[in-house]
Each structure stands twice: as C-alpha cells, then as structure tokens.
ZAGUMI-354114 format. One record per residue (C-alpha): x, z, y. Coordinates in nm, 4 decimals, always signed. Each point is the difference from the previous one (the first is absolute). Example, Ala and Ser with C-alpha at 12.3 -4.5 7.8 and 13.67 -1.06 7.14 Angstrom:
REM residues 2
+----------+----------+----------+
:       c1 :       c3 :       c2 :
+----------+----------+----------+
:  +1.2300 :  +0.7800 :  -0.4500 :
:  +0.1370 :  -0.0660 :  +0.3440 :
+----------+----------+----------+
***
This chain:
REM residues 314
+----------+----------+----------+
:       c1 :       c3 :       c2 :
+----------+----------+----------+
:  +1.1845 :  -1.4582 :  +1.7917 :
:  -0.3526 :  -0.0194 :  -0.0937 :
:  -0.0905 :  -0.0336 :  -0.3940 :
:  -0.3339 :  -0.0538 :  -0.1650 :
:  -0.1077 :  +0.2930 :  -0.2503 :
:  -0.2518 :  -0.1215 :  -0.2840 :
:  -0.1670 :  +0.2939 :  -0.1975 :
:  -0.1995 :  -0.1500 :  -0.2627 :
:  -0.2491 :  +0.3184 :  -0.1314 :
:  -0.2760 :  -0.0302 :  -0.2829 :
:  -0.3076 :  -0.0509 :  +0.2740 :
:  +0.2002 :  -0.1466 :  +0.3061 :
:  +0.2850 :  -0.1593 :  +0.1028 :
:  +0.1572 :  +0.0649 :  +0.3327 :
:  +0.2367 :  -0.1571 :  +0.2251 :
:  +0.1964 :  +0.0488 :  +0.3139 :
:  +0.2550 :  -0.0823 :  +0.2491 :
:  +0.2368 :  +0.3039 :  +0.0025 :
:  +0.3098 :  +0.0590 :  +0.2792 :
:  +0.3410 :  +0.1688 :  -0.0830 :
:  -0.1601 :  +0.3424 :  +0.0977 :
:  -0.2745 :  -0.0078 :  -0.2692 :
:  -0.2918 :  -0.0742 :  +0.2527 :
:  -0.2713 :  -0.2299 :  -0.1236 :
:  -0.0238 :  -0.3210 :  +0.2912 :
:  -0.2846 :  -0.1413 :  -0.1583 :
:  -0.1908 :  -0.0049 :  -0.3596 :
:  -0.2599 :  -0.1514 :  -0.2190 :
:  -0.1826 :  +0.0862 :  -0.3060 :
:  -0.1739 :  -0.1804 :  -0.2954 :
:  -0.2027 :  +0.1135 :  -0.2852 :
:  +0.2460 :  -0.0121 :  -0.3361 :
:  -0.1187 :  -0.2465 :  -0.2556 :
:  +0.1091 :  +0.2058 :  -0.2598 :
:  -0.0885 :  -0.2080 :  -0.2877 :
:  +0.1511 :  -0.2869 :  +0.0627 :
:  +0.4247 :  +0.0173 :  +0.0872 :
:  -0.0011 :  -0.3580 :  +0.1340 :
:  -0.2759 :  +0.0992 :  +0.2661 :
:  +0.2073 :  +0.2870 :  +0.0821 :
:  +0.2970 :  -0.2037 :  +0.0988 :
:  -0.2282 :  -0.2472 :  +0.1742 :
:  -0.1169 :  +0.2544 :  +0.2397 :
:  +0.3577 :  +0.1544 :  +0.0321 :
:  +0.1189 :  -0.3185 :  +0.1311 :
:  -0.3238 :  -0.0566 :  +0.1779 :
:  +0.0811 :  +0.3107 :  +0.2289 :
:  +0.4270 :  -0.0464 :  +0.0426 :
:  -0.1426 :  -0.3045 :  +0.1788 :
:  -0.2189 :  +0.1695 :  +0.2106 :
:  +0.2446 :  +0.2164 :  +0.0906 :
:  +0.2991 :  -0.1833 :  +0.0524 :
:  -0.2210 :  -0.2495 :  +0.2196 :
:  +0.1813 :  -0.3138 :  +0.0981 :
:  +0.3743 :  +0.1537 :  -0.0018 :
:  +0.2046 :  +0.0388 :  -0.3310 :
:  -0.0694 :  +0.2448 :  -0.2297 :
:  +0.1503 :  +0.3233 :  +0.0200 :
:  +0.1506 :  +0.2114 :  -0.2500 :
:  -0.2945 :  +0.0880 :  -0.2696 :
:  -0.0350 :  +0.2940 :  -0.2247 :
:  -0.2723 :  -0.0184 :  -0.2295 :
:  -0.0673 :  +0.3367 :  -0.1886 :
:  -0.2698 :  +0.0475 :  -0.3317 :
:  -0.1569 :  +0.2933 :  -0.1950 :
:  +0.2307 :  -0.1079 :  -0.3246 :
:  +0.3025 :  +0.0067 :  -0.2333 :
:  +0.2754 :  -0.2224 :  +0.1527 :
:  +0.3221 :  -0.1493 :  -0.1304 :
:  +0.3203 :  +0.1095 :  +0.0963 :
:  +0.1033 :  -0.3329 :  +0.1847 :
:  -0.3660 :  +0.0122 :  +0.2030 :
:  -0.1334 :  -0.3358 :  -0.0945 :
:  -0.2835 :  +0.0852 :  -0.2618 :
:  -0.2758 :  +0.2560 :  -0.0152 :
:  -0.0026 :  +0.1009 :  -0.3927 :
:  -0.3255 :  +0.1666 :  +0.0304 :
:  -0.2742 :  +0.1289 :  +0.2820 :
:  -0.2509 :  +0.2111 :  -0.1483 :
:  -0.2489 :  -0.0486 :  +0.2955 :
:  +0.0705 :  -0.3652 :  +0.0356 :
:  +0.0136 :  -0.2863 :  -0.2009 :
:  +0.3964 :  -0.0279 :  -0.0056 :
:  +0.1575 :  -0.0342 :  -0.3453 :
:  +0.3530 :  -0.1542 :  -0.0015 :
:  -0.0555 :  -0.1994 :  +0.3585 :
:  +0.2938 :  -0.1095 :  +0.1419 :
:  -0.1226 :  +0.0756 :  +0.3316 :
:  +0.3038 :  -0.0618 :  +0.2091 :
:  +0.0632 :  -0.3759 :  -0.1228 :
:  -0.3898 :  -0.0671 :  +0.0404 :
:  +0.0491 :  +0.1570 :  +0.3452 :
:  +0.3072 :  -0.2099 :  +0.0733 :
:  -0.1809 :  -0.3276 :  -0.1290 :
:  -0.2484 :  +0.0545 :  +0.2447 :
:  +0.1791 :  +0.1441 :  +0.3254 :
:  +0.2955 :  -0.2062 :  -0.0397 :
:  +0.3361 :  +0.1399 :  +0.1902 :
:  -0.1676 :  +0.3363 :  +0.0413 :
:  +0.2468 :  +0.2965 :  -0.0918 :
:  -0.2616 :  +0.1898 :  -0.2410 :
:  +0.0317 :  +0.3624 :  -0.1657 :
:  -0.2318 :  +0.1116 :  -0.2457 :
:  -0.0217 :  +0.3780 :  -0.1294 :
:  -0.2238 :  +0.3037 :  -0.0813 :
:  -0.2848 :  +0.1055 :  +0.2480 :
:  +0.1313 :  +0.3717 :  -0.0769 :
:  +0.3540 :  -0.0820 :  +0.0735 :
:  -0.0880 :  -0.1391 :  +0.3063 :
:  -0.2021 :  +0.2703 :  +0.1046 :
:  +0.3267 :  +0.2538 :  -0.0679 :
:  +0.2134 :  -0.2668 :  +0.2110 :
:  -0.2175 :  -0.0034 :  +0.2700 :
:  +0.0276 :  +0.3879 :  +0.0198 :
:  +0.3112 :  -0.0010 :  -0.0236 :
:  +0.0602 :  -0.2211 :  +0.2550 :
:  -0.2733 :  +0.0483 :  +0.2680 :
:  -0.1920 :  +0.3066 :  -0.1521 :
:  +0.0655 :  +0.3546 :  -0.0872 :
:  +0.3353 :  -0.0997 :  -0.2076 :
:  +0.1792 :  -0.0986 :  +0.3170 :
:  +0.3230 :  +0.1697 :  -0.0346 :
:  -0.0068 :  +0.1437 :  -0.3461 :
:  +0.1952 :  -0.2425 :  -0.1995 :
:  -0.1502 :  +0.1307 :  -0.3328 :
:  -0.3741 :  +0.0185 :  -0.0293 :
:  -0.2916 :  -0.0531 :  -0.2411 :
:  -0.3398 :  -0.0932 :  +0.0849 :
:  -0.2995 :  +0.0634 :  -0.2240 :
:  -0.3550 :  -0.2266 :  +0.0730 :
:  -0.2862 :  +0.2352 :  -0.0927 :
:  -0.2846 :  -0.2116 :  -0.0308 :
:  -0.1780 :  -0.0823 :  -0.3435 :
:  +0.3466 :  -0.0083 :  -0.1804 :
:  +0.3144 :  +0.1373 :  +0.0975 :
:  +0.2659 :  -0.2573 :  +0.1398 :
:  +0.3462 :  +0.0485 :  +0.1513 :
:  +0.3455 :  -0.1191 :  +0.0978 :
:  +0.3303 :  +0.1367 :  +0.0560 :
:  +0.2342 :  -0.0097 :  +0.2640 :
:  +0.3785 :  +0.0773 :  -0.1182 :
:  +0.2821 :  -0.0237 :  +0.2610 :
:  -0.2214 :  -0.2016 :  +0.2230 :
:  -0.0829 :  -0.2769 :  -0.2846 :
:  -0.3020 :  -0.0382 :  -0.2160 :
:  +0.0636 :  +0.1157 :  -0.3489 :
:  -0.1277 :  -0.2654 :  -0.2028 :
:  +0.1869 :  +0.0321 :  -0.3667 :
:  +0.1305 :  -0.2280 :  -0.2405 :
:  -0.2976 :  -0.2165 :  -0.0484 :
:  -0.1610 :  +0.0481 :  +0.3527 :
:  -0.2484 :  +0.2522 :  -0.1050 :
:  +0.1358 :  +0.2866 :  +0.1258 :
:  -0.2358 :  +0.3180 :  +0.2014 :
:  -0.3309 :  -0.0190 :  -0.2254 :
:  -0.0425 :  +0.3668 :  +0.0428 :
:  -0.3924 :  -0.0091 :  -0.0981 :
:  +0.1716 :  -0.0536 :  -0.3655 :
:  +0.2374 :  +0.2861 :  -0.0294 :
:  -0.1109 :  +0.2192 :  -0.2916 :
:  -0.1326 :  +0.3296 :  +0.1771 :
:  -0.2229 :  +0.1836 :  -0.3207 :
:  +0.1561 :  -0.0951 :  -0.3651 :
:  -0.3057 :  -0.1529 :  -0.2056 :
:  -0.2346 :  +0.0208 :  +0.3060 :
:  -0.2872 :  -0.2088 :  +0.1895 :
:  +0.0353 :  -0.3615 :  -0.1476 :
:  +0.1259 :  -0.2313 :  +0.2960 :
:  -0.0427 :  -0.3813 :  +0.0688 :
:  +0.3082 :  -0.0958 :  -0.0544 :
:  -0.0103 :  +0.0966 :  -0.3595 :
:  +0.1750 :  +0.3562 :  -0.0025 :
:  -0.1400 :  +0.3523 :  +0.0070 :
:  +0.0442 :  +0.2534 :  +0.2510 :
:  +0.1093 :  -0.1942 :  +0.3046 :
:  +0.0320 :  +0.1282 :  +0.3940 :
:  -0.2761 :  -0.2338 :  +0.0562 :
:  -0.2433 :  +0.1556 :  -0.2090 :
:  +0.0623 :  +0.3297 :  +0.1798 :
:  +0.1097 :  -0.0554 :  +0.3626 :
:  -0.2454 :  -0.3255 :  +0.0688 :
:  -0.2931 :  -0.0070 :  +0.2024 :
:  -0.1678 :  -0.0745 :  -0.3600 :
:  +0.1330 :  +0.3518 :  -0.0830 :
:  -0.0955 :  +0.1590 :  +0.3138 :
:  -0.4014 :  -0.1077 :  -0.0989 :
:  +0.0712 :  +0.1337 :  -0.3399 :
:  +0.1179 :  +0.3373 :  +0.1326 :
:  -0.2975 :  +0.0203 :  +0.2083 :
:  -0.2682 :  -0.0693 :  -0.2608 :
:  +0.1675 :  +0.2551 :  -0.1848 :
:  -0.0150 :  +0.2580 :  +0.2898 :
:  -0.3898 :  -0.1156 :  +0.0294 :
:  -0.0184 :  +0.0928 :  -0.3715 :
:  +0.1157 :  +0.3678 :  +0.0525 :
:  -0.2564 :  +0.0676 :  +0.2566 :
:  +0.0892 :  +0.2703 :  +0.2439 :
:  +0.2236 :  -0.1946 :  +0.3094 :
:  -0.0809 :  -0.3272 :  -0.1821 :
:  -0.3879 :  +0.0144 :  +0.0940 :
:  +0.0570 :  -0.2380 :  +0.3040 :
:  +0.1504 :  -0.2662 :  -0.2187 :
:  -0.2697 :  +0.0486 :  -0.2471 :
:  -0.2646 :  -0.0165 :  +0.2437 :
:  +0.1947 :  -0.3591 :  +0.1090 :
:  +0.0056 :  -0.1269 :  -0.3363 :
:  -0.3785 :  +0.0844 :  -0.0734 :
:  -0.0743 :  -0.1758 :  +0.3468 :
:  +0.2305 :  -0.3179 :  -0.0078 :
:  -0.0111 :  -0.0712 :  -0.3726 :
:  +0.3944 :  +0.0890 :  -0.0443 :
:  +0.2804 :  +0.1445 :  +0.1780 :
:  +0.2007 :  -0.2517 :  +0.1492 :
:  +0.2649 :  -0.0728 :  +0.2976 :
:  -0.2603 :  +0.0106 :  +0.2879 :
:  -0.1702 :  +0.3495 :  -0.1011 :
:  +0.2803 :  +0.1685 :  -0.1299 :
:  +0.2293 :  -0.0783 :  +0.3366 :
:  -0.3097 :  +0.1116 :  +0.2365 :
:  -0.0009 :  +0.2950 :  -0.2274 :
:  +0.3824 :  +0.0383 :  +0.0424 :
:  -0.0769 :  -0.0584 :  +0.3813 :
:  -0.2333 :  +0.2674 :  +0.0363 :
:  +0.1914 :  +0.2656 :  -0.1265 :
:  -0.1892 :  +0.0745 :  -0.3396 :
:  +0.1943 :  +0.2158 :  -0.2246 :
:  -0.0868 :  -0.2008 :  -0.3123 :
:  +0.1154 :  -0.2989 :  +0.1300 :
:  +0.3296 :  +0.1368 :  +0.1511 :
:  +0.0524 :  +0.1683 :  -0.3436 :
:  -0.0177 :  -0.3636 :  -0.1159 :
:  +0.2898 :  -0.1180 :  +0.2283 :
:  +0.1963 :  +0.3187 :  -0.0827 :
:  +0.0149 :  -0.0746 :  -0.3602 :
:  +0.0972 :  -0.3655 :  +0.0295 :
:  +0.2627 :  +0.1579 :  +0.2801 :
:  +0.1195 :  +0.1829 :  -0.2601 :
:  +0.0846 :  -0.2798 :  -0.2286 :
:  +0.1622 :  -0.1916 :  +0.2286 :
:  +0.2441 :  +0.2860 :  +0.0814 :
:  +0.0953 :  +0.0172 :  -0.3722 :
:  +0.0877 :  -0.3799 :  -0.0074 :
:  +0.1714 :  -0.0066 :  +0.3708 :
:  +0.2132 :  +0.3212 :  -0.1662 :
:  +0.0836 :  -0.2266 :  -0.3156 :
:  +0.0692 :  -0.3032 :  +0.2237 :
:  +0.1967 :  +0.2127 :  +0.2608 :
:  +0.2435 :  +0.1243 :  -0.2864 :
:  +0.0576 :  -0.3311 :  -0.0678 :
:  +0.0612 :  -0.2211 :  +0.3501 :
:  -0.0040 :  +0.2807 :  +0.2270 :
:  -0.2150 :  -0.1829 :  +0.2879 :
:  +0.0206 :  +0.1578 :  +0.3692 :
:  -0.3425 :  -0.0960 :  +0.0355 :
:  -0.3329 :  +0.0227 :  -0.2199 :
:  -0.2670 :  -0.2315 :  +0.1849 :
:  -0.3558 :  -0.0366 :  -0.1420 :
:  -0.2013 :  -0.2798 :  +0.0767 :
:  -0.3531 :  -0.1398 :  -0.0882 :
:  -0.3606 :  +0.1233 :  +0.0056 :
:  +0.0666 :  +0.3284 :  -0.0936 :
:  +0.2960 :  +0.0841 :  +0.2305 :
:  -0.2966 :  +0.0359 :  +0.2615 :
:  -0.0262 :  +0.3681 :  -0.1167 :
:  +0.3385 :  +0.0392 :  +0.1650 :
:  +0.1161 :  +0.3842 :  -0.0025 :
:  -0.3040 :  +0.0854 :  -0.2184 :
:  +0.1991 :  -0.2443 :  -0.2708 :
:  +0.3793 :  +0.0795 :  +0.1258 :
:  -0.0336 :  +0.3873 :  -0.0108 :
:  -0.0724 :  +0.0075 :  -0.3899 :
:  +0.2881 :  -0.2465 :  -0.0567 :
:  +0.2139 :  +0.1500 :  +0.1810 :
:  -0.0539 :  +0.3024 :  -0.2034 :
:  -0.0074 :  -0.1459 :  -0.3194 :
:  +0.3286 :  -0.1608 :  +0.0547 :
:  +0.1805 :  +0.2884 :  +0.0977 :
:  -0.1564 :  +0.1542 :  -0.3333 :
:  +0.1377 :  -0.2490 :  -0.2136 :
:  +0.3169 :  -0.0797 :  +0.1776 :
:  +0.3206 :  +0.0499 :  -0.1917 :
:  +0.2232 :  +0.2489 :  +0.1424 :
:  -0.3021 :  +0.1439 :  +0.2107 :
:  +0.1454 :  +0.1809 :  +0.3272 :
:  +0.3501 :  -0.1758 :  -0.0549 :
:  -0.1146 :  -0.3472 :  +0.0549 :
:  -0.0688 :  -0.1842 :  +0.3166 :
:  -0.3550 :  -0.0870 :  +0.1119 :
:  -0.1046 :  -0.3091 :  +0.0680 :
:  -0.2925 :  -0.1081 :  +0.2966 :
:  -0.3260 :  -0.0789 :  -0.1503 :
:  -0.2353 :  -0.2232 :  +0.2565 :
:  -0.2853 :  -0.2166 :  +0.0178 :
:  +0.1087 :  -0.3803 :  +0.0728 :
:  -0.0412 :  -0.1158 :  +0.3137 :
:  -0.1076 :  -0.3777 :  -0.0229 :
:  -0.2599 :  -0.0095 :  -0.1947 :
:  -0.1727 :  -0.2851 :  -0.0608 :
:  +0.2383 :  -0.2072 :  +0.1734 :
:  +0.3136 :  +0.0953 :  -0.2387 :
:  -0.0347 :  -0.2792 :  -0.2132 :
:  +0.0215 :  -0.2619 :  +0.2382 :
:  +0.2584 :  +0.1489 :  +0.2179 :
:  +0.2338 :  +0.0915 :  -0.3076 :
:  -0.0928 :  -0.3835 :  -0.1654 :
:  +0.1289 :  -0.1480 :  +0.3911 :
:  +0.3236 :  +0.2767 :  -0.0088 :
:  +0.1362 :  -0.0770 :  -0.3357 :
:  -0.0456 :  -0.3714 :  +0.0979 :
:  +0.1789 :  +0.0359 :  +0.3280 :
:  +0.3006 :  +0.2183 :  -0.1830 :
:  +0.0423 :  -0.2707 :  -0.2441 :
:  +0.0340 :  -0.2707 :  +0.3061 :
:  +0.2166 :  +0.1867 :  +0.2390 :
+----------+----------+----------+
***
C-alpha cells in the first residue's frame, strides 16, 4: 500500500509517495516559508494534492523538527520554523477532508525509517543519533518508537554530558549537543588550528576562507588531514561516552549515526566504539552493540513519515 510522507524542514519541505518496501516512487520539494505557519500548511496541502493526483489521498504522514504533544495533534514548538502551539493535524484535516493523517517528530521518523527499511532491520531495539548542526535522536524499543509520557522522549542531544559545561540553546549547560554536534566539530577544529602542529592545514583553511566551516573541514577530513581527523576523533570520543550512558539504560542492539557528520564513516565510528568500551559499565562482561552509519540519509524523513502513516492505517 502506498503512503505519502512529508518532511517539513527549516529550509525545505520534501514530499514523496512511498511504497510498503520503503521505496520512493515520486517526490516534490519546495522552499520552507519558515516565518509563516499558515503558508507552511498551505504548501504541505499543495504538495499532498499534487502527489495524490486525481485519486483519494493515501495515508499521510507529516513530520516536523520540533516538540509534539503525546496525542500527536499539536506542535508545541519548532525552533527553526514559526510553529508555536500549532494544531497541525486539525489544520491539515480541515484542508484534506477524509485523509488519514499522522504527525510526528522528524528524528522519530528517521529512526523509524532506519528500523523498518535501513540499518536497523531485524533489531528490535536501536538508537539513531543524527549529527548535524545539533544532535537529534530516536529510540526504538521492542519494535516501537519510544515517545515518553508527554510525547517528547528521544531528545538525546539534550542529555547532560558535562556538569556545568558549555551553555546550550535549550537553556541548560553541558548538553551532548555542545560536544557531539557539527558545531562542536568546528570548535574542536578551531582549537587544533590554534595549537599549531597537526593543525597547520586547518589554520590555513581558516585564514584563506575567513572561517572554518563544514565545507573546508569536510574536505580536509576527506583528504586525510591529521588535524581534521583529530577533530573527528575528539567528537567521536564524546559521542561514545554518551552512548555508554544510553546503553546502560536502554541496551540497544544497534547505534546508528546519521546527519552530515556521519559522512566521515569509520573515522567517526572507530573512536565512538573505543570510547563506548572505555565508559561502559561492567566492561568486558557486557555485550556490545553494533555501531553503524545510517543508510537512508536524506530520504529518511519522508520514508519514515509515510511508514508511520501506513502502520497506523493497517
């Protein structure tokens, strides 16, 4: 059975028709009118009607980068778009009468997609960490998404890693997001550049381009620059430390890593594994999970959204 998945992002709205094997049959994208909640809803409706064609609207899943209530009706807050206590499901149902509609968090959708159609297939318990500007997360327990009592479980980026550490955008200090994100990688790269030695290429890139960014650091990682690789290692060590704490509580069989930084592949996973082992309780006597790079990459949001809609429908 086909379903439609819509992934509302900070810069683009992606939509696709997805079959029950997780294959995208056709898709559409539009820029996100991030400052206008009603315009976002209008664009979602336009994409859905275009994808559905003349026939009835198939099960529809819509995911957003923000906090939702436990009933999956309302978006409490989405930091990068103008959703503040928006009754998204009701607004869509009014514009798309008769449609079966599910709304969810985008990281949950990505984790569900990997569980159903990606690197988490066959693992009833898994954790996805999306490593981009921040750190997103999704948790699958016994083949079900962990949502929590208020619907906002899985905010792995805001687990406390360093007591009284760096201030975080969430209002707390020392969150994983400040030590295990793409922004943290750039900070580590800058510190290595300042120290000289292996940081000489990073310092040169900063001087040439005016700043270290994802593009020039990523290029140095791909070229095997020792300073850039040291920055990735530092990032991986922090992520592995966090995974050890997550593992002590949830005991997943798989940790999957998505987002832009995951393009580093084994350069990231090797220090994650080493740090996990170093911080794991009962080291040497505790089974170790798999650490893998997520498979679906940019399609995970729409595939997961469509699959969540289909699962609710069938």
